N, C-alpha and C positions, 0 to 999 in steps of 0.2 A: 791805502792799497789800490782803491779804484782810481784815484787821481793819477797814481804812478802808472797803472796799466793803460789808462786813457792817453797819457802823455807818450808812453812808449809806442802805442798804436799810431798816434799822430806822427811821431818821429819816423816810424817805418814808412809811412806813406810819403812824407816829405823827402825822405832820402831818395826814393825812386824819382819823384818829380824833379828834384834838384839835378840828378844825373841826366835825366831826360832833357831838361832845359839846356844843360851844358853841351850836350851832343850837337844841338842845332844852333848854338851861339858861338862856340869855339871851333869853328870849321877850319880846315887846312886848305892847302893848295889843290886846285883841280876840281873844286866843287862848282856845279853849274846852278843857275837860277832860271826858272821858267814859271809860267802860269800853269796851274794844274791841268787845265784843258789841253795843253800842248803835249802832255805825256800819257794821255789816256788812249786805250785802243778803241773805246766807244765813249761818246760824250755822256755826261750824267743823264740818267733816265729814271723817271718816277716809276714805281710799280703800279699795281692795280688793286683796288679794294672792291671786291664783289659786293653786290647789293646786300644790305642787312637782312632782307627777307629770305635770302638764301643761306643764312647761317644755320649750321646743323651741328649735331654732336659728333658726326664723322663725315668723311669726304676728303676734299683736297685741303691740305693745311695751308693757311695764310699767316705769315709772320705778323706779329704785333710790334708796336714801337718798343716794348720792353725787351724784345729779342736782341736789340742793339744797344739800348740804353745801359750805360755803365761800362762801355768799352769791352764787354765780354759777350760773345755771341751765345744766345740761349736758344737752341733749336726746339725746345719744348714750349716756348712762348708763342703759341699759335691759336688761331681760331680755325674752324672748318667751314667749308662752303660746298653747296651742291650746284653752284652756278656753272654754266657751261664755260669751258676754257678752250684755248687754242694751243696746240702743242708747239707751234712756231712763234708764239707771242713773246714779247720782250720781258714779260713780268716773271719769268721763272728764275729761280735762284739756285746756284750750285755751290758746292764746297770750294772754298778759295776765293769766292767773290767778296769784294770790299763794299760794305754798305754804310750809308750815312743818313741819319735822321734829318729830315728837312723841316720838321715842325715839332716844337716842344716848348718847355719853359725856357727862359733865358739861359739857365745853367745847363740844361740838358740838350738843347738844340745843337745839331752838328756832331753828336756822338757817333763814333765809328766802331765797326767790328768786322772781323773776317769770318765768313761762314764756315762752319765745320759740323760734322756729325749729322748731316742731312742724308736721310736714307730713303726718301721717297720724293716724287715731284712736289715742289713747294713754291708757292707764290710769295713775292714780297709786295707790300702794300703801297698805296699812293703816297703816304707820308714818309717813305724811305726812298732814297736814290741809290743806284748802283754806280760805282766809280772805279772800274777796273783799269789799272795802269798798264802800260806797255812794259812788260818785265825785262825787255832788252835794255830799257833805260832806267827804270826804277822798280825795285822789288815791292810787292804788295805789302809785305811786313814792314818795310822801311817807311813806306807812305803812311801806313797805319800809325806807327809810332810818331811820325811827324805831325799828323793831324790831331794826335793826342797831346802833343807837347804844349806847355803853358803859353808860349808865344803865339802859336797858331790858334789855340783855343780862344785867346783874346781877340784875334782877328775875326774868327768865326762869330763870336758873340757880338762884336761890333757890326758885322755885316748883317746880322739877323734883324728883321724888320717886322712891322705889324702894329696896328693900333691897340691891340690887346696887350697890356703890360705883362700878363702872365703867360702868354702864348706867342712865341716869335717864330719866324720862318726864314729859311734861306732858299734860294731858287737855283736853277741850273746855271745861270750867268754868274751868280755869287760864287758857286763852287768852281766854275771854270777859271775864275780870276784869282783864286787863292794863290799867292806866291809860294813856291816850294823850292827847296834847294836839295842837291844830291851830289854825292861823289861817284866814283866808279862802282860798278856792281860788286867787285871784290871787297872794297871798303865797306859797302853797304852790308854785305854778308857778315863781316867782322862786327860791325856796330849792332846789327840785329841779334847776333849770337850773344853779345854782352848784355843787351837789353832784355833778352829772353831769360837769361840766367838771373839777372838782378830782379826781374819781375817775379820769377818763381820764388826766389828767396824772400822777397817782400811779402808775397802772399802767405808764405809759411809763417812769417813773423806776425802778420795781421791775424792769422788764424789762431796762433798761440795767445795773443793778447785779447782777442775777442772771446775766446774760451775762458780765459782768466776772469774777464769782466762778468761773464755769465755765472761762473762759479761763485764769485764774490757777491753777486746779487742774490743767489740762492742761499748763501751763508747768512747774508743780512736778514732775509725772510725767516730763516730757521731760528736765528737768535731772537728776533722780534717775537716770533710765535712762542718761544720758550719764556720770554719775558712776560708776555700777556698771560701765560698760563702759570706764572709763578714758579717756573722750573729752574730759574737761574739761581746759583748759590754763590 
């Protein structure tokens, strides 16, 4: 039963990955290709990591890497700082901003997420870059899905560098040179809507099978406990 649940969980994830890959491989007429830097309203910018000595239990929230890792934005993944900040500085983050991690393990470097549910002034750290596209050319959500696609993930991982085999980095130039493709805005909206729907359905399936695995593990513990106590007949 656990093996079947694990297989179904993996199949649900692969279903979405397969469709996502097909979107950016089986393109139609009218798609354009440019480097990412050519479609941004501002070029990639690192955030700011306040000095560790200023870390406090309250104050200004500063996102951590895990706020973006996993392609799902987590606004609660923060540390707090008492360091002085500037209201007009580049390091503030807003709902709708697209963030990318610039340093992490080879598998996690370059993860992206769109900010949401930020309710107070929040700083993004030095190990994250902000890459907001010109929405007249490419939708933020469309770019998010493309940066998450298997093909571009391989490109990002290949571009990551560093002497430490367990910690790789990408820089501003790397991000600017990522090749991206896009159709008309109307076609982008249609694609994003389909991907959003499939993503939501996939998450529901994953939740079902993850719950089933948890229940099976609890059942196993219960049966073993009864066996040790001589309660099985």
